[in-house]
C-alpha positions, 0 to 999 in steps of 0.5 A, spaced: 474 456 849 474 456 855 468 458 861 467 463 865 468 461 872 464 466 875 458 465 870 458 458 872 458 459 880 452 465 879 448 460 875 449 454 879 449 456 885 447 452 891 449 447 897 447 440 893 452 435 890 450 435 883 450 443 883 458 442 885 459 437 880 456 442 875 460 447 878 466 444 878 466 441 870 469 445 865 463 444 859 467 448 854 470 441 853 463 437 852 459 438 846 454 443 850 459 447 849 461 453 855 456 455 859 456 463 857 453 460 850 448 456 853 441 459 851 437 463 856 432 458 856 436 452 858 439 456 863 433 457 866 431 450 865 436 448 868 436 453 874 429 451 876 430 444 876 436 444 881 432 449 885 426 444 886 431 437 887 433 441 892 427 444 896 423 436 894 428 431 895 429 427 902 437 429 904 439 422 904 436 423 895 438 429 895 446 429 897 447 424 892 454 419 892 459 423 889 461 418 884 455 417 882 455 424 880 462 423 877 459 417 872 453 422 870 457 428 869 462 425 865 456 421 861 454 428 859 461 430 857 463 424 853 455 425 849 453 417 851 447 415 855 449 409 860 443 411 865 437 416 866 442 421 868 447 420 862 440 420 857 437 427 861 444 431 860 446 429 853 447 433 847 440 430 844 435 429 850 438 436 853 435 440 845 430 436 845 428 438 852 430 445 851 425 445 845 419 442 848 421 447 854 421 453 848 415 450 845 411 449 852 413 458 854 411 459 846 403 456 847 402 458 853 404 465 852 409 465 858 417 469 859 421 467 863 425 472 868 430 470 874 432 475 880 439 475 884 437 478 891 444 478 893 447 480 887 441 485 885 442 482 877 434 481 873 433 477 868 428 476 862 428 473 856 425 477 849 417 475 850 418 477 857 420 485 855 416 485 849 410 484 854 412 489 859 413 493 853 421 493 851 424 491 845 428 485 845 435 489 845 434 493 850 437 493 857 433 490 863 435 492 870 431 491 875 431 498 876 428 499 869 423 493 870 416 497 872 418 503 867 412 501 863 407 499 869 400 503 870 401 509 874 395 507 878 398 499 879 405 501 880 405 502 887 401 496 889 406 491 885 412 494 887 409 494 894 407 486 893 415 484 890 418 487 896 414 483 900 416 477 897 423 478 897 423 480 904 419 474 906 422 469 901 415 468 899 411 467 892 409 473 888 403 472 884 401 478 881 397 482 876 398 489 873 398 493 867 403 495 862 402 501 857 406 500 851 410 505 848 404 506 842 399 508 847 396 501 849 395 499 855 396 490 857 394 486 863 400 482 865 400 476 870 406 475 874 408 468 878 415 468 881 418 463 887 424 464 891 430 460 892 435 460 897 442 459 894 446 460 900 444 462 907 438 466 908 440 472 905 442 469 898 438 467 893 434 468 886 426 469 884 424 465 878 418 466 876 414 467 869 409 472 866 404 471 862 400 477 857 392 476 860 389 482 855 385 478 852 383 474 857 382 480 862 377 483 855 374 476 855 373 476 863 369 483 862 365 482 856 362 476 860 362 481 866 358 485 862 354 480 859 351 477 865 350 484 868 346 486 861 343 480 862 341 480 870 338 487 868 334 484 863 331 479 866 330 484 872 327 489 866 322 483 864 321 480 871 322 473 867 324 467 872 330 464 869 330 456 871 335 451 869 334 444 868 337 437 867 337 433 861 330 429 864 327 436 866 328 436 873 329 443 876 337 443 879 337 450 881 334 456 885 329 460 880 330 466 883 322 469 884 319 462 883 318 463 892 316 470 892 310 468 886 307 461 889 311 461 897 314 455 895 321 453 897 327 449 893 326 443 896 318 444 894 319 445 887 326 442 885 325 436 880 318 437 878 315 439 884 312 445 881 307 441 878 303 441 885 301 449 885 299 449 877 291 449 876 289 442 876 286 442 869 293 444 866 298 439 869 296 433 864 297 438 858 303 441 860 306 434 863 305 432 856 308 438 853 314 437 857 315 429 856 314 431 848 319 436 848 324 431 852 323 426 847 324 430 841 330 434 844 325 441 840 323 447 844 318 447 850 313 452 850 308 452 854 301 457 858 298 455 865 296 458 871 300 457 876 297 458 885 300 463 888 302 465 895 295 469 895 291 463 893 289 465 887 292 463 879 296 467 875 297 465 868 304 464 866 308 463 859 313 458 860 319 457 853 325 453 854 331 451 850 335 444 849 342 444 852 345 439 845 353 437 846 357 437 840 354 430 838 347 432 839 346 429 846 341 432 851 345 435 856 340 439 860 335 445 859 335 452 861 328 458 860 324 463 863 318 464 866 314 470 865 307 472 869 303 474 862 295 474 867 295 482 866 297 482 859 292 477 857 288 481 861 289 487 857 289 483 850 282 480 853 279 487 855 282 490 848 279 484 844 273 485 847 273 493 845 275 491 838 268 486 838 264 493 841 268 497 835 266 492 830 259 492 832 259 500 833 262 500 826 257 495 823 251 499 826 255 505 824 255 502 817 248 500 816 246 507 818 251 510 814 248 506 808 240 506 809 239 513 812 236 518 807 240 523 809 247 525 806 253 524 809 261 525 808 267 526 811 272 531 807 279 533 809 279 542 809 285 544 804 288 550 807 293 555 803 300 558 806 296 563 809 292 558 812 286 560 809 281 555 807 280 554 800 278 547 799 276 540 801 276 534 799 271 527 798 274 522 803 268 518 805 259 518 802 254 514 803 249 511 798 245 518 800 250 523 798 249 523 790 241 524 790 242 530 796 248 533 792 248 531 784 256 529 785 258 523 782 264 519 784 266 524 789 270 520 793 278 522 792 275 529 789 274 536 791 268 540 791 272 546 787 274 541 782 266 539 781 263 547 782 269 551 781 264 557 783 262 553 790 261 561 795 266 561 800 262 561 806 262 553 806 269 553 805 270 558 811 265 555 816 268 548 814 275 550 816 273 554 822 270 548 825 277 543 823 280 548 826 276 549 833 273 542 833 267 547 835 261 543 831 255 547 827 248 545 825 246 551 820 242 551 814 244 555 808 243 555 800 248 552 795 247 557 789 252 553 783 247 547 785 241 549 786 240 546 793 238 549 800 241 544 805 241 543 813 247 542 815 250 538 822 257 538 821 263 536 826 270 535 827 274 528 826 280 527 830 285 533 832 285 539 829 292 537 825 287 531 820 283 538 819 277 533 817 270 535 818 264 529 818 258 534 815 250 530 816 246 534 811 239 533 806 236 539 801 230 541 803 227 543 798 227 535 796 225 534 803 219 539 802 217 537 795 217 529 798 213 531 804 207 535 799 207 528 795 207 524 801 201 529 804 197 529 796 197 521 797 194 521 804 190 525 802 188 521 796 188 515 801 183 519 805 178 521 799 177 514 797 177 510 803 171 509 806 175 508 813 176 513 818 182 516 818 185 519 826 192 520 829 193 520 837 198 522 841 202 518 845 198 515 850 192 516 847 189 521 851 188 526 845 185 526 838 190 530 834 185 528 826 179 526 825 176 526 817 173 519 813 167 519 811 161 524 814 157 520 819 161 522 825 163 529 825 171 531 823 174 536 827 182 537 825 182 540 833 185 536 838 180 532 843 181 530 850 174 526 850 173 522 843 172 517 847 165 518 851 163 522 844 165 517 839 165 511 843 158 507 845 159 506 852 158 498 853 163 498 847 169 503 852 172 497 857 173 494 851 177 499 847 181 501 852 183 494 854 185 494 847 189 501 847 193 499 854 195 493 851 197 496 844 202 502 849 204 497 853 207 492 848 207 497 842 203 493 837 198 495 832 192 497 836 186 492 833 
């Protein structure tokens, strides 16, 4: 099989000695075979090699001695390996080179392409065709090269390509292509122009790479960085970096605005200069422990601000370790927590106050003689109150009502015939929030109550608090108390009296008959009942008792 001379002339165009000798050699008689049977990758590799040799070698090296070149070519034809040229062109070496070249292209996900400017011929390998959305068997002309380029990128890509052709300059371009399935892929193309004759003759030799995943990774990285920036801004955190020894190595955004320190002042450990003197030692100790143990650093300390006052900040840092566990550095945040701490302290103070109020409430709740309870008013589908459930009761509740174990149970469970009045009034208070004081009988309980009721929470809760006492029971207790007082006075030899708050009037006087008994208030009791010489001493004692609220003796 003889080789096609036109193919050889096209592939190995150039003025160099080696190019001319390759063109003149009949490769069909060698072990490599005719040139047109060579693989596309081998053809491209030889073309690139020839162009680079022609461009980078000085003339005295580029123009090789024809006898030496002839020996090299004959060595290739004979399959011998006498010198480095022979070894590079031998069949086994060329096959190894071709395999390595193919592996390099595959590993780097690169495709190759060439474009002959003078003949307008465009060639691309299968990998380049596939990444541009073409099947390997499709005819791939220069006119069809840009068919699948994204419409938004097509004009820019063509303009860059034509400019490179016109100026014989390097081409470096990124663009998107749309595959037949509608998916969009990013492509990066790189090419160099190499002259083969006069200025208007030459070819572009280039590579293409699918950068879709790279673009996605870069987009994800940009999104992550933007989210990180927004997060830092939203949380008012200052982000810092330090080396393995804890020295601040980069600027900390926001530090100068907070403290007034410049980067030169706070870098390394200069930031300790604005830490409160009482916090410097414990903060430094925390840092040194974290560095020694390669563990997280967590600290809270006070910083002197640009205004001269101190604000509390929280420091959080994490170690950066390599694959072997060696400490490479630190990254972390500083958060101004002064307002948060003040709010927490105010909340704690409020809770303590609430707790004290709760304790007072509980003390009162358990010690008062009046009954107290909280209830949930129950309404039917029409919004009418029909019952109420006991949520909380005090110890006096049972004495005032006679109801035992009331919590969680309803009034109608205890007294099915309880008067509608009670449900209506508590329902109204629960809905309107208007407190009411009233007296009313509870016939089924055999009691007559003095009641003060008010709503707890909003209308949706439908809860009411009730303070009440049984008037009949209170009156009975009062009568018993009065009877005890009467018996005491009768049996006692003392005079019993009752005075108003400032002792200006005697309200009640009863006792033995050696003093005139009176039921009416007397404003002259001192002159009437106390000897003149004893009056000054009595008044001193009375004034002391009023002033100190103590017993008058």
